N, C-alpha and C positions, 0 to 999 in steps of 0.2 A: 135263568137266575132264581135261586132258592129265596123267595120273598114270602112274607106272611100272606096268609089267605085274605080274600076281599073283605070278609066279615069283621076283620080288624079294624076297618074304618068306621064302624059303628062304634062311636066312642062312648056309647051308653052301656055296652056289653063287652067290657075287655076280657080276652082270653086269659085265663090263668094256667092253661095247660102248655103254653109255649115256654119250654125249658131250654130253647136255644141260648147261646151266649152271643151278646151283641157288643160290638167294639164301636165306642162312640167318643166323641170329645169330652173329656171331664167337665169342662165349663158347662157345656150344654146339659149334661147330667145333673151337675151339682145344682144349677139354677132351678131346675124343675123339682130336684129334691128339697131344697131349702123352701120353695114356695108351696108345694103341694103335697109333699110326702113327709112333712115334719110332725109326724104322729108318734114319736118318741120310740118307734120300733125300727128306725132307719138302720140298714146294714152297715157294719163296720167294714172299710175296705182294707185290703191288704196291698201294701205299696211295693212295686218292683221297679228297679232302676235297670235300664237297658245299656249294655256295654257291648263293644264289638266282640265277635266270637273269634275262634281260632282261625277259622277259614273266612273270616269276614272280608268282602271286597266292597269298595265304595258303590253306593247306588248308582251314581252316573256312569261308573265303568260296567256295571251289571247292564244298564239300559243299553249302552253301546257295544257290548260284547255278546253276540248271540250264542256264543259257545259256552258261556258260563250261565248255568241254570239254578244256582243256589244263593239265596241271601240267608246268611248266618249271623245270629247275634245271640247274646245271653240275657236271661232275666235274673237279677239278684234280688232276693227278698231282703227288704229293710227289716232290721231286727226290731226297731221300735215303731213299726208301722201301725201297731194298734194304738199307739198313743201320738201319732203324728198329727200335725195340724191340717186335718182333712178339710176343714172349713176355712182354711186360709186363702188368700188371693193366688191365682196362678199367675206366675211371673211371665213377663213378655219374653225373656230369654229362654225359657224352657218349654217343653211340649208334653202336655199331660192328657192322658187317655183314660178311659174307663172300661171295664168288663162288667156288664150288668145282665142278669136274667131277662128272658122275654117279657114275663109279666110286668116287671118294673119299667121295662123299656117302653112297653105300651102305654103305661101310665104317663110316663115322662112325655112321650110324643103327643098323648092326648092334651096335656097342659100346654104344650107349646102351640100345638094346633088351635086350641081354644084362644089363645092370646093372639092369633094371628087371623082371625075370621074377619072378612071384610063384608060390609053391608052397602048394597047399591040398589036404589030403586025398591026398597022393601024386601029385596031377596038376599038371603044369606048364602055366601060362597065359602066353602072349606077347602083348604089346599092340602088335607091330610093324605088324600088319595095320591098325589104327586109325590109326597113325602115317602109313602110306602115303596114307590117305585125307585128310591134312592138307596135301597138296601142291595148289597151284593156279597156274595159268599168268598170267604178266603180260607184256604186249607193250610194249616201250620202243622209241623212235625215237632213234637216236643220230647225232650229226654232230659232224665234227671242226672245232673252233673255229680261228679264225686265231691265237688265243693258243697258245703251245707247249704241248704235253703236256695239253690240255683237251678234254673232250668235252661236248657239249650233249646233254641228255636231256629228251625229251618224252614224257609219258604222256597218252593222250586217251581219252575215252569211245567213240570211234568204234572204237578197236582192243580195247577190253577191256569185260568185262561190268560192269554198274553197281557190283555189290557189290565186285568186284576193284578197280575204280577208287577206290572210296571207302576201301578198305583202303591203297592206294597213297598217297593224300593223307595219311593218317595217318603212314605208315612214312617217307615222304620228306619230312616237314615240316622245313624248314631255316631258318625264320623265327626261332625262339628258341633252339634248341640246335644244337650242332656235330654233324655227321654224318660218319662215316668209312665207307668201303667198302674192304675188302681184296680184291684179285683174285687167288685162288690158282688160277684155271682158265687163266690165260694168253690168254684170248680178247680182252680190251680191247687188249692190245699189237697184235693184228692189225688193229685199226681204223686204226692210224697207218701201216700198210704197204699201199701202193697196189697190192695184188694181189688180185684178186677169187677167184683159185683158193684163197687161204688162208683165206677167210672161213669160219667154222663153218657147219654145214649148217643150224642154227637161224637163221642171219642171212640176210636177203635184201635186196639193194641196191635200195631204191625210186627212188633217183634218184642223182645225182653227189654230193648232199649228205647224204642220209639213209640209214641203215641200220636195217632193223627187226630186233630181237633179242627172242626169247622167253626169259623167265626162269621157272624153276620156284621159286615162293616157298614156303618150308617153315618151320614153327615160329613163324610171326607172325600166325596167325589166332586171334583171341579172340571170335569169334561164339558166342553162347550158345546152343548147340544141343544137342539130346538125340538120341543115336544111337538110329535105329530098329532094331528086331529084337534088342535086348539084353533078356536076361532078368534076373530079380532076381539070380539067382546071379552073372551077370557084373558087375551094378552092385555087388554086395558085394565081388567081386575088385577092381573099380576102387578102391573105398573103402580096402580093405587096401593097395593100391599107394600110394594117396595118403598114408597114414599112415607109409609107409617112406620112407627117405631116396631123394630124386629124383637120378638119375644126373647130369642136366643141371644145370649151374650157371647161374643166372638173374641178370639185371642189371636195374636200374630203368630207368624212362623209355624203354622200348622195345628197349634191347639185352640181351635175355635170351631164353631157350628152355628149356622144359621140356615134355615130351610132354604133349598134350592129354589123353591117357588117364588121367593122373594126376588129372584134375578130379574132384571129388566132386559128382555130380548129385543135387540134392535138389529137393524141391517147395516150398522156402521162397521167400516173395515176393521179387522182385528189382526195384529201381527201374531201369527201362530209360531211360537217357538218353544222355549222353556217354560213360557208363561202358560202354555196350554197342558203341561204335564200335571199328573195327579199330585196333590199335596202342596202345590205352589200357590197358596192362598195369599190374597193381597196384591197380586200381580195384575191388577184391573186397570185399564186405562179410562181416560175422561174424554168424553166428546168434545170437540172444539165448537162452540156455539156461534162463533163469529168473533175472531180476535180475541178469544178467552184463553189462549195458550198461556198468558201471564198468570191467570187464576189457576189453570190446571197445574202448573209448574209448582206454585206455592203450595197447592193443596196436596200433591203428592208427596211432598217433603214432610208436611205435618201428618199425613196419613200414615207415614212409617216412623213416626217419633215415638220411641218407647214411652210407656206409662201413660202418655197422653192418649194413645190409641186404646190401652186397656181401659182407661177411665170412661171413654166414650163408647166403649163396647159394653160397659157395665150399666149400673142403674144411676146415671148421672143426673137425671131429671129431678131427683129429689134435693139437688144442691142449686137449682135454678133460683136466682133471686129476682122475684117480681116487684120487689120494693125499690130496687135500686134506680134512681133517676138517671143515672149515668149509663145504665144498661139499656137493653133492647127487649126488655120483658122476656128474656130467654128465647127469643126467635132465632137469633144468629146461633145460639148454642144448639137448639133442637135442629136447625137445618144442617149444621156442621156434623152433628152426631149422627143423623140419618144418613148423610153422605158417607161417613166412615163406615157405617154398617153395610151399605151396598158395596163398598170397595172391597171389603173383607168377607163377603158372603161367598160361599162355595159355588162354583159354577158361573160366577158373575161375568157377563160381557160388558164391554165399554158402557160406563155410566153417562147419562147426560144430566149435568148438574144444573138443570133449568130452575129448580126450587131455590137452591142456594144462591144462584145468580139473581134471582127475583128479590130475595131477602137482602142481598148485598146492595142492590141498586136502591132498594128502599131506605135503608139506613145510611148509606154512603153514595149519595147521588153522583159523586165524581167518577164512580165506577159503573154507571148506567150507560146504555147504549152499547155500541159494538166497536168502540175505538181501542187501540192498543193502549196498555197502561203499564204501570211499573209493579213488578211481582213483590219487590220489597215494600212498597208503599201499601199494597194490599195486605201482606204478611203483617205489618205493623198494626194496621186497622183490626185485622181479624184476631190477632193476639189480645189486643186491648179490649175489643168487643167481647171475646169468649171470657175475659177476666171479670169484666163488669157484669156479664150475664149470669156468672157463676161465683160471684163473690159471696163468701159465707158471712160476711159482715153485713147485717141487715141495716144497722144505724151506725153510721160512721161518727166516731167522736171527734171533736175539735182538739187538736194538738198543736201547740204553738213550738216551732223550732227553737232550740236553745243553742247559744254559741258554746264552743268547747270550754272557754274561760280557764285555759291552761290545763284542763283535765287530760288524762291519757287517751290516745286516738282510740284504742280498744274500747274504753268505756263509752266514748262518744258514739262511736260507730254501732255498738250494741243498742244504745238508746235510740238512735235514729232508725235502726232496723226493727226494733220493738214498736216503735211509733208507725212505722210503715205497715206492719202486719196487723196492727190494731185497726187499720182502715182498709187494708187489702189482704184478702185471704181466699186464695182460689187454687185450682190445679195448676194455672198458669203461673202464679207466684211460686208454687211448690217445685215446679220444674224448671222454669226458664227465666227467673229473675235473679240477678246478682246485685252487687253494690260496689260503687267506686268512690274514692276520696277525691273531691275537688278542693284544690287550695288557690286562693286568690291572694295577690301581694300587690298593695298600692305602690306605685312608682314615686310617690311624693313622700308620704309619711311612713311608708313601709309596713303599714297595718296588714296583718295576715289573717285571713278568714278561712277556716276550714269547715266544709260541709260533706256530708255522706249521703249520696243520692242513689236510688235504685235504677237498674237498667234492665231492659228486656232484650237487647241485642247490642252488638258493638259496630259501629258504623267506622269502619277504618278507611282513611285516605291512603290512596296509592302514592308512593313517593313522588311519581311523576305529576301528580296533581298538586302537590305542595311546592314543586318547582317548575320554572318555566325556561324554555330555550329561546334565546333571542339572537338575532344577527344584526350587527351594526357595521357600518363602514367607517373605518378609522382613517383620518386625513391629517398627515403631518405637515407642519409649517417650516421644516427644516431645509426644504429646497431639495432633497435627496430622495426621500422615500415615497414611493407611489401609494396611492390609496389601496387599502386592502380590507377585505371583509373579516369580522371577527365575531365568532359564535361564543356565547357564554351562557351559563346557568344561573338563574337568580330566583329567589323565592317569588312564588306566585303572588303572594299578597304582600311583597316587599315594598321598599321605597326607593327613590332615585338614588339615594347613597349606597345602597346595595348594588345597583347597576354600575355606578362609577366605580366602587370597590372591585367588583369582578373585572371590569374592563382594565383597571389599572394594573391588576395581576396578570391578565392575560397578554397585555402588549408590554409588560415590563416598563412601566412609566417611571421615569427618573424623578429624583427629589425636587429638581428644580422645574418640573413640568406639571401641567394640570390638564384636565380634560373638560371640553364644553360640549354638551350633548344637544343636538337640534334636531327638529323634524323637519324634512324636506318635502315639498309639495309644489308641483309646477315650476321647478327650477329656482325655488326660492325658499327661504327659511320662515316657516309659519309660526314656530314657537321654540323657545329655549327651555330645556329642563334643568333649570338652575336651582331650583329649591329642593334641598335633599330630602324634604319630608313628603314630597309629592308621591302619590301611590303609583306603583307601576301598573295597576289595573287600568289607568288612563292611556296606556299604550296598547293598541290593537295590533293583531297579527299582521294585518295588511299595511301598516305604517312603515315609512322609511326614515330611519335615523342615521345621523353622521355624528361621530364623536371627533371633534377637532383637538388635535394635540398641540398645546400651546404652551409658551414659556409662562411661569407664574406671574400674575399681575402684580403691577406696582401702582402707587397712588396716582401717578401721572399717566399711565398707559391708557390708551384707547383702543377699541375693537374696530377693525375695518373689515367690511364685508364686501367682496367682490361678486357681482352678478354679470354673466356673460351673456352677449348677444352677437348674433352674426346676420349677414344679409340673406334674406330669403325671397327668391325670385320665383314667381309663378304667373301664368297667363290667366288674366281675368277679362272676359268678354273679348278675346283674341289679342289683347295687349299684354306686354310683358310689364309686370309690376314688381317692384322691389320694396322690402320692408325689413325691419329688424325683428329677429326672432329669438327669444331666449333659449338657452341650451345649458345643459351640464349642471354640476353640483356648485352651489356658491362656495368660494374659497375665503377663508377666514384667517386673520393674523392680528397681531398686536402691533401698535404703533404709538410712538411717543407723542406728546402733547404738541410739539412744534415740528411741522413737517411742511414741505413743499411739493410741487407736483412730480419732481425728479425722485423724491424719496418714495412716493407712492408708486410711481412706474418700476422703480428699482425692486421694491417689495413684491410686486406682482410678478415680475420676471422671475424672481426667486421661487415663488410658489408654483409657477406653472413649469418650472425647469424640469421636473421629473416626467413631464408628458412630451418633452422635445424629442423629435425623431432625429437621431444622430446620424450624419452623413459621414462619408469615409474621411473627409478632411477636417473633422472635428474631433478633438480628443475628449475623452470622458473625464479627465482629471479635474479637480476642483479649480486649479489655477486658470485653465482655459475657460471653464465656466464663468468664473469671475470676470475674466477679460472680455468674454462675449457679452455679459451684462453691461459693463461699462461702455463699450463700443456702441451697444444699441442704445444706450441713454444718450450719448453724444450725438448720434444720428437723429434721435427724436427730437432734440432741441433745435436742430437745423431744419427739421421737417415740418414741425407743428407750429402753426401760427399763434403768436402770444395773444390772440383775441378771444375774450370771453363771449361765446355765442349762447344767446337765450333759447329756450326750448318752448316757445309759445306755440309752436305747431304740433307738439306732441312727438312721441318717439316713433310712431309708425311711419311719420312723414320725413323723419331726419334722414338727410342725404349726406354722405361722406365727401369732404372736399377731395377733389381729384388729385390736389397735390400731396394729400396725405393719407391716401387710401391704402397705403402699404404698412401704416402703423396703427398700434392700438389707440384707442381714443377713451378717455375717461370722463364721466358725467356724474355729478352729484345726483342722487335719487332718493327716494323714500324706501322703508323696509320692504315694500311690496315690489319695488322696481317698477312702478307703474308710471312714474314721472321722470323728466328730465329737466334738471334745474340749470346747472352751469358747467362748462367744460374746464377741466383742470389745465393750468399753465405750468410748464416745466420749471420755471425759476421763481415762480411766485408762491408764497406761503399759502397754505389752506387754512383760512381763519374760522374762528368760532366752531372748533371741532365738537361735535356732540359725543355723548358716551359711546354710541355706536355709529361710525361713518360708513354709510351705504353708497356704493359706487356701481355704476353701470359700465362695463368695458365692451366696447364695440370691436369685434375681430374682423380684420380684412380677409379676404380669401388667401393672401399670401400666407398669412400666420396660420390659418386652418391647415394648409398643406405642411407646415413645419411642425406642428404639434399633433400628437395622437389624442384627439378629444374623446374618443371612446372611453378612456379611462375615467373621465369625469361625467360620462353621459348616462350611465346606468347605476341603479342602486338596487340591492336586495331588499326584499321584505323582512320584516321582523320574524315572521315564520311564513313559509310558503305552504298554504293549505291547498286541499284539493286532493283529486285522485291520482294525479301523476307524481306529485312530490308529497309522499306521506311520511310521517314520523316513522323511523325504524322501530321494529318489534323490540318491546322493552321486556325485561325479566326482572322480578323482584320476589323476595321471599315474603311469606306471611309475616314472619317475625318483624321484618323491616316496616311493614305495614303497622303493625301494633307498636312499634317504637315511635313512628311518626304520630300516631294518635296519642301517645302517652307524653309526648315532648312538650316542654313548656313553651308557650307563645303567648304574645299579647293579644288582648281582645280586640275585635274590629271596632271601627269607629261608630257603627250603628248598635254596639253591644257593649256600651260602656257599663261600668260596675259603680254602684253608689257606695262610696267609701264612708264608713261611720266616723273615721277619724277626721278626714277632711270636710265632711258633710257636703260633699259635692261628687259628681260622676267623674270617675277616672278611667283611663284606658289601662286596666291592670293587667298583669301577667297571669295566666291560668295554666294549671298543672293538674292533670288527671292521673290517678293511680288505681289499679284493680285492688279491691279489697276482699270481696267476697264473690266467689264464682258459682253460677247455677250448675244444675245437673246437665241441663241441655244448653249449650253455648251456641247462639246463632251469630254469625259474623257476616256483615254486609260490607262488600268491597264497593266503595263509592267510585263507580266507573263513569257516572253520568255527571256533567258539570253544566251549570247554566250561567249566562252572563247577559248582560243587557244587549250584547250584539250578536251572541252566537250560542249554539248548543253543540256540545262536544261529547263523543264517548272514547274513553281510553281502552285501547286494545291491549294493555298491559298484561304480560303473562305472569300470573301470581303463582309461585311454587308454594303449595300448601301441603302440610303433612297429611297423610291418610290415617296411618296406624298409631302415630304418637305425636300429638300436639302437646308438648310439654310447656306449661305456663308457670312453672315453679319460680323461675327468676323474674317474673314479671308481676307477680302478685306481692303486694306490700305487707299484708297480714298473714303471717306464716301460721297455718293451723295444721299441725301435724296428723290430725285425725281425718282429714278430707284430702283426697287425691286431687292434684292440679293437672293431670294427664287426661287427654281426650282423644276420641277416635271418631273419625269421620263417618258419617252414615247417610248423608244426602247432600246434593248440590242443586241449586237452581241456576240454570244457564240461560244467557241472553246472547243470540247470534244476530248479526247485522248492525244496522246504524241506528241513530236516535229516531224516535217517532215512529218506529216500525220494528222490522227484525222478528225473530221468533224465540219463544221460550221453550225449554224442555227441563227435565229433571233427571238426575242420576240418583239412584237409590240402591243402597246395600241391603240385600234382603235374603237372609238365611245363609248360613256357612260363610263362604268367601266370594260369593256371587253379587256382581253388580248388574243392575238392570237400567235401560235407557227408557224413560217414560216420555214419549213423544205424542202427546194428546191421546188419541185411541190406541196408538201402537206401543207395545210393550215388548222389548228385546233384550237379550243378555248382552253385556259390553265387558270387554276385558278391563281389569283394574288399571292397567297402564294407559288407557284411553281416558281416565277421569279427569286428569288434569289438562285444562285447556284455558286459552285466553278468554273464553266465554263464561268462565265461572263467575257468578254474580253474588249468590248468598250461599254461605257454607254452614252446615248443621253438624254439630258435634255432640257426642255424648260422653258423660265422664267414664273413665275407665278406673275401676277399683283396683288399687294396689294390693298385690298379694303379699 
């Protein structure tokens, strides 16, 4: 390797006879030039734009094709380069490099080295020697094209070592991203002058058409190597340097430079794939410190956010607000900025974010320890913390919000936004804050209140979270239809009236019919859901509900509830013991105000008729059924004694009369079926009918054999949870999630709005509308739900756009100057169940390549694998309309 001689490490005696040309990141060179070389004699650069050459082949194809030995591209000189904005910021979307002479390179290296000198135990440690080893030569063949002010460049394997050629293929990739080269050495200008004597000594004319030039490449090697001969003390000093501010500013997608000596070398496993190739800066993993994958996932998404990374790779410390009581004295911003620099350092190995984790635990104790947490909750805290630490407003003015008072929405929205910026002005606001319109309408006086509030991200509900699937059993009183399960979908936060409406539509309820919904537990009704305003949240997934299909009620109608019992025989202490045991679903019907025992018996036979086991001699037509019922009633009159028997001994000791053990017996009871009052007599009226008549029906064994009691002995749960019976995989588009978020809905009982017209709190309706969209749009998919009784995660597959998220139809304020189209660049994923699982991140990095960041491991992933049901937080950047 052709590197500078060792005496160059003596920063006090720079060598001025080094006339070689160095190829360095423009940002690295410019920062040193602005800080140390601003003497009024700084050289003006000549700007070249790189474009594919006529024989150009993509760099990945070159790497994978051993028979192709040429990398060809063109350099076109910009006509106005002498007046270009050389001092402007280098954008994250471009890659800018510089050609500088050796003497100025050495001075720049000295400035960067001095800024990264570490002191420990009174001893000074310089990293300049290691930086000198980061230089490697690269041979270029140049030719002057027929086109004015253009150079042809060819790099071959014949002229360069294999490793250096592979790095060149990465550095000079011009297929997908714009590449600029600033020439501060003045050497390229000589190529246009037909004077051999003026060629630099590093140039050799191979023919009349080609010139061979050797460049010294510095700051662009990211080979993962361990420096030999270093002791543990030296490694510790390197680690200390990495935790301090890096003197060089870095840029994304290749246009960056930070000295290799700042890398933290660990023994953590690293996935060696495309991330290990030269030029792939930013593909650095984060070590898992113990259930910190949630933090790593969020950090990697932010570490690849355009403009935000540029900001933290620059001189952001000057904007730290030490006076903000809501901030953290800049400590979170400094810890985050230092972590960004480590992740974007050339040659970096997986970083252990211990310092950041320590600061996080200090200011947000909920993230302390090593438990699993929510990546979105961390993201929300971090964005808010960075904003307050970097808020440019030192003294926040008090501003009272004003009502619109009939003014145009545009005027009110701009006023709200100006008021917001008067108190909040930071890089976070610049990049990731938008504005939505909130409209509240009072249900009583119809007062309308419109406010415009800022947002940092959108938390979108999944449509399956707004709706709920419920299974009930419908029992008809027509004497023909058997009980059947009915599955419906109702609003999750709906009311009982929504349940009744959905059931009515599902079972085709007639105009003269109604539904009575009741909850069944231990073979009895424990509650009736009769209040239409009751919340459906009171119904749990494990509950069992029955919807009784009944004729519409009249003023004199009463409700009769039949509860069933049968003889249960078992041996106790060697003796056979018999007792009555409840079974089946209670049957419900309506009855008139004046009835006798025969009417009750006749009604009961009608209700259980659908359960009758039909024999060969019994017809299924209705005439035969009615005849059978009449005959059974007549037989019952002769069989049952007209004596009322008291139940002083209780139900469990009730014995059936041997003369009537073949017939049903009816007893008055309470709503729990726990007592037995009196026995019904066939010809005698039932007096003092209550609003609900509760009856116990004793089934003899003969009747058990005649009816299929299994039809009334099992009830499905509202929703069967668990691993065996899981919800089917759902699929929904991101646009539907957005529509659910923007849909008008009533406020919850715990979130009442104080109506200025009614002078009291009202359950107003609320409608949100997108008004102003940020440059970086963060979308949180609300997969996790919490309730009093359970925690749940939705595995719904959300089909989200990757290349073109168009929100034009969803934004209320139409501003033709701003694009409403977005492109996905990062995804935070959660795999597994609640309270555990694992977080990863998918990141779009350079060209069309996606990468999977799984803690320390970084590997390429095809774009068609980006969409999964694990997607949790989506990161979009605005696409500028051409």
